[in-house]
C-alpha positions in Angstrom: -25.1 -14.6 14.4 -23.2 -15.3 11.3 -20.0 -14.1 9.5 -20.1 -11.0 7.4 -19.3 -11.6 3.8 -17.3 -8.5 3.2 -13.7 -7.4 4.0 -11.9 -4.7 5.7 -9.6 -4.5 8.6 -8.5 -1.9 11.2 -10.4 1.2 11.9 -10.4 5.0 12.1 -7.8 6.5 14.3 -8.5 8.3 17.5 -8.9 7.8 21.2 -12.8 7.2 21.3 -13.5 3.8 22.8 -16.1 2.8 20.2 -16.4 4.4 16.7 -18.7 3.7 13.8 -18.0 3.9 10.0 -21.4 5.3 8.9 -20.1 8.1 6.7 -20.3 8.3 2.9 -16.9 7.1 1.4 -14.8 7.3 -1.8 -13.9 3.7 -1.1 -12.0 1.6 1.4 -8.6 0.0 1.0 -10.0 -3.3 1.9 -10.7 -6.7 0.3 -12.9 -7.4 -2.6 -16.3 -9.0 -2.5 -18.7 -9.3 -5.4 -22.4 -9.9 -4.7 -24.3 -8.7 -7.6 -25.2 -5.2 -6.2 -27.9 -5.5 -3.6 -28.5 -9.1 -4.1 -27.7 -11.2 -1.0 -26.9 -14.8 -0.7 -28.1 -16.3 2.7 -27.9 -19.6 4.2 -29.5 -20.8 7.4 -27.4 -23.0 9.5 -28.9 -24.5 12.7 -31.0 -21.3 13.2 -28.1 -18.8 12.4 -28.3 -16.9 9.2 -24.9 -16.5 7.5 -25.5 -13.8 4.8 -23.3 -12.8 1.9 -23.7 -9.2 1.0 -24.3 -7.7 4.4 -21.2 -5.7 5.0 -20.4 -5.1 1.3 -21.6 -1.6 1.6 -19.4 -1.1 4.7 -16.3 -2.4 2.7 -17.1 -0.3 -0.3 -15.0 -2.3 -2.5 -14.6 -1.0 -6.2 -14.7 -4.4 -7.6 -18.3 -5.3 -6.3 -20.1 -7.6 -8.6 -17.2 -9.5 -10.3 -16.5 -12.3 -7.9 -19.5 -14.4 -7.1 -20.5 -16.1 -10.3 -17.4 -17.9 -11.5 -18.6 -19.6 -14.8 -16.8 -21.7 -17.1 -13.0 -21.6 -16.7 -13.5 -19.2 -13.9 -13.5 -19.3 -10.1 -16.4 -18.4 -7.9 -15.1 -16.5 -4.9 -16.0 -14.6 -1.7 -14.4 -13.1 1.2 -15.7 -13.8 4.7 -15.0 -11.7 7.6 -15.1 -13.6 10.8 -14.8 -12.7 14.6 -17.2 -9.8 14.4 -17.3 -6.4 12.9 -15.4 -4.6 15.8 -11.7 -4.4 15.6 -9.3 -3.5 18.6 -6.9 -1.6 16.4 -7.3 2.0 15.1 -5.5 2.2 11.8 -5.9 5.4 10.0 -7.0 4.1 6.6 -9.9 1.8 7.3 -13.5 2.2 8.2 -14.3 -0.7 10.4 -15.6 -0.1 13.8 -13.1 0.1 16.7 -13.8 -1.0 20.2 -11.7 -1.9 23.1 -14.2 -4.5 24.2 -15.6 -6.2 21.2 -18.4 -8.8 21.5 -17.5 -12.4 22.5 -16.6 -14.7 19.7 -19.4 -17.2 18.5 -18.1 -20.7 19.1 -20.3 -21.9 16.5 -19.2 -19.5 13.7 -16.4 -21.8 12.4 -18.9 -24.5 11.6 -21.8 -22.4 10.4 -19.3 -20.6 8.0 -18.0 -23.8 6.6 -21.5 -25.0 6.0 -22.5 -21.8 4.3 -19.3 -21.7 2.0 -20.2 -25.3 1.1 -23.8 -24.4 0.1 -22.6 -21.3 -1.9 -20.6 -23.6 -4.3 -17.4 -21.6 -3.9 -14.2 -22.7 -5.4 -11.9 -20.2 -3.6 -12.7 -18.5 -0.3 -10.7 -15.7 1.6 -11.2 -15.6 5.2 -10.3 -12.3 6.9 -10.9 -10.9 10.3 -10.6 -8.0 12.7 -7.8 -8.0 15.0 -8.8 -9.2 18.5 -6.1 -8.1 21.0 -8.4 -8.6 23.7 -8.2 -12.5 23.4 -5.3 -14.3 24.9 -4.5 -16.1 21.6 -5.5 -13.0 19.6 -8.2 -15.2 17.9 -5.7 -17.4 16.0 -7.4 -20.7 17.1 -10.8 -19.4 15.9 -9.5 -18.7 12.6 -7.6 -21.9 12.3 -10.7 -23.8 13.3 -12.7 -22.1 10.7 -10.1 -23.2 8.0 -10.3 -27.0 9.2 -14.1 -26.8 9.4 -14.1 -25.7 5.8 -11.9 -28.3 4.7 -14.0 -31.0 6.3 -17.1 -29.8 4.5 -15.3 -29.4 1.3 -11.8 -30.8 1.0 -11.2 -29.4 -2.6 -11.8 -25.7 -1.5 -9.0 -23.4 -1.8 -8.6 -21.2 1.2 -6.8 -18.1 1.7 -6.5 -16.5 5.0 -5.9 -12.6 5.2 -4.5 -12.7 8.6 -3.6 -10.2 11.5 -0.4 -10.0 13.0 -1.4 -11.6 16.3 0.9 -9.2 18.0 3.9 -10.9 16.4 3.4 -14.1 18.5 5.0 -16.8 16.4 3.0 -19.8 17.9 -0.3 -18.1 16.9 1.0 -17.2 13.4 2.0 -21.0 13.0 -1.3 -22.2 14.2 -2.9 -20.4 11.4 -0.5 -21.3 8.7 -0.6 -24.9 9.6 -4.4 -25.1 9.6 -4.7 -26.4 6.1 -5.0 -23.1 4.1 -3.3 -22.7 0.7 -2.5 -19.1 0.8 -1.4 -17.0 4.1 -1.8 -13.5 3.3 -0.8 -10.6 5.7 -0.7 -6.9 4.5 2.3 -4.8 5.3 0.0 -2.0 4.1 2.4 0.7 3.4 6.2 1.4 3.4 8.2 1.4 6.6 8.7 5.3 6.8 4.9 5.8 6.9 3.8 2.9 8.9 3.6 4.7 12.2 1.5 7.5 10.6 -0.9 5.0 8.7 -1.4 1.9 11.0 -2.3 1.4 14.7 0.9 1.7 16.9 0.6 -2.1 17.6 1.0 -3.0 14.0 4.7 -2.3 13.0 6.3 -2.7 9.7 9.0 -5.1 11.0 6.4 -7.2 12.8 4.5 -7.7 9.7 7.5 -9.0 7.9 8.3 -11.3 10.6 4.7 -12.6 10.5 5.1 -13.3 6.7 8.5 -15.0 7.2 7.2 -17.1 10.1 4.2 -18.3 8.0 6.5 -19.2 5.0 8.8 -21.2 7.3 6.0 -23.0 9.0 4.8 -25.3 6.1 4.5 -25.5 2.3 2.2 -22.6 1.4 2.0 -19.5 -0.7 2.5 -16.2 1.2 1.0 -12.9 -0.1 1.1 -9.1 0.9 -0.4 -5.9 -0.2 0.9 -2.3 -0.5 -1.3 0.8 -0.8 0.1 3.6 -3.0 -0.7 7.3 -2.8 0.0 7.9 0.8 3.2 9.9 0.4 5.8 7.1 -0.3 8.8 7.6 -2.5 10.1 5.2 -5.2 13.0 4.2 -2.9 10.4 3.5 -0.2 8.5 1.1 -2.3 11.7 -0.5 -3.6 12.9 -1.2 -0.1 9.5 -2.6 0.8 9.8 -5.0 -2.0 13.3 -6.0 -1.2 12.2 -6.7 2.4 9.2 -8.7 1.2 11.3 -10.7 -1.0 13.8 -11.5 1.9 10.8 -12.6 4.0 9.9 -15.1 1.2 6.7 -13.5 0.2 5.4 -15.2 -3.2 2.5 -12.6 -4.1 2.4 -8.9 -3.9 -0.4 -6.5 -4.9 -0.4 -2.7 -5.3 -3.6 -0.6 -5.1 -4.4 3.0 -4.8 -5.3 4.2 -1.4 -8.7 5.8 -1.3 -9.9 7.8 1.7 -12.8 6.1 3.5 -14.1 9.2 5.4 -13.1 12.7 6.2 -11.8 11.3 9.6 -9.1 9.2 7.9 -5.9 10.1 6.2 -6.1 12.3 3.1 -4.8 11.0 -0.2 -1.4 12.4 -1.1 -1.2 11.3 -4.7 -3.4 9.6 -7.3 -0.8 7.3 -8.7 -1.0 6.9 -12.7 -1.6 3.6 -14.3 1.9 3.9 -15.9 3.4 4.0 -12.4 1.5 1.0 -11.5 2.7 -0.8 -14.6 6.2 0.2 -13.5 5.8 -1.3 -10.0 4.6 -4.6 -11.7 7.5 -4.8 -13.9 9.8 -4.0 -11.0 8.3 -6.7 -8.7 8.2 -9.3 -11.5 11.9 -8.7 -12.2 12.6 -9.1 -8.5 11.3 -12.8 -8.6 7.8 -12.5 -7.1 5.6 -15.3 -8.4 2.6 -13.1 -9.1 2.1 -9.3 -9.1 -1.2 -7.5 -9.3 -0.9 -3.8 -9.8 -3.5 -1.1 -10.6 -5.7 1.7 -9.0 -8.6 -0.7 -8.1 -6.5 -3.8 -7.3 -7.2 -5.1 -3.9 -5.3 -8.2 -2.3 -8.2 -10.6 -2.7 -9.3 -9.4 -6.1 -10.7 -12.1 -8.5 -8.0 -12.0 -11.0 -5.3 -12.7 -8.4 -7.4 -15.7 -7.1 -7.7 -17.3 -10.5 -3.9 -17.0 -10.9 -3.1 -18.0 -7.4 -5.4 -21.1 -7.9 -3.2 -22.3 -10.8 0.0 -21.8 -8.8 -1.4 -24.1 -6.1 -2.3 -26.8 -8.6 1.2 -26.4 -10.1 2.9 -26.8 -6.9 0.8 -29.8 -6.1 1.8 -31.5 -9.4 5.4 -30.6 -8.8 5.4 -32.1 -5.2 3.6 -35.3 -6.7 6.1 -35.7 -9.4 9.0 -35.3 -6.9 7.5 -37.8 -4.5 7.0 -40.3 -7.4 10.6 -39.9 -8.6 11.9 -40.6 -5.1 9.6 -43.8 -4.9 
């Protein structure tokens, strides 16, 4: 079995033990993957097929088709969802299947994914995953090993991990943050006031802020988060969320429109205007975030953000090298 090259996290709310996501959808507030429509990229690794594109339909990203090719002056990207397609959480905005007893992890997945990513010729990869509350370490060692394997196969690859919260267990957050990645992303998803209604009860707003702060303090990396708009938040709610994220040391923030995946999910409260998205970009820029992407179809792994973050990574490396040379 291979990783699904698509991205989404969480699941529909409710008490059913296992729920599917097979309904028509407007879109899902999840991560972007481009694969050229129905065209798939597959790689066979020791008999296991790791397939790019399988799962993109489930993710229903509005930016499909823009990420793979790269080209001159651009970055070939993909988002890889690991640890299966069944999540132990039940967030009310997302269409990934939910199960109390997901399938066991594939111990060969980190190596197989790393080989596939190398074969695909990617420059920048986002690794995301379902939550695995059923595991002793919440799956953190599996995520960290996937990053290490990718770096072994292609040291120059830039890796972003869109991480779960690992129930706020700091050693697990630190294990992922110190795995060799360049960007640690964890989405607060919505403002504090709406979090209990939008997210699974185990995913709290303050816990997410602590995850981001812990990752930032662990090592010299870029941290990133995302907010959905259109769920009923007020301007003051969003301002406070931005203040909280800055206090947690977050470098990059993105804003996107919440779109209802199915009728079982939360309804859209408001379709936010482009002018309002521009307002939040200007506001966040003025507050000192290093990069802000804001627009109705923006998702936290959208290619434009990856291109900018790639430049941030290289700039930081040059500054560290200059500082080291000056000391020497």
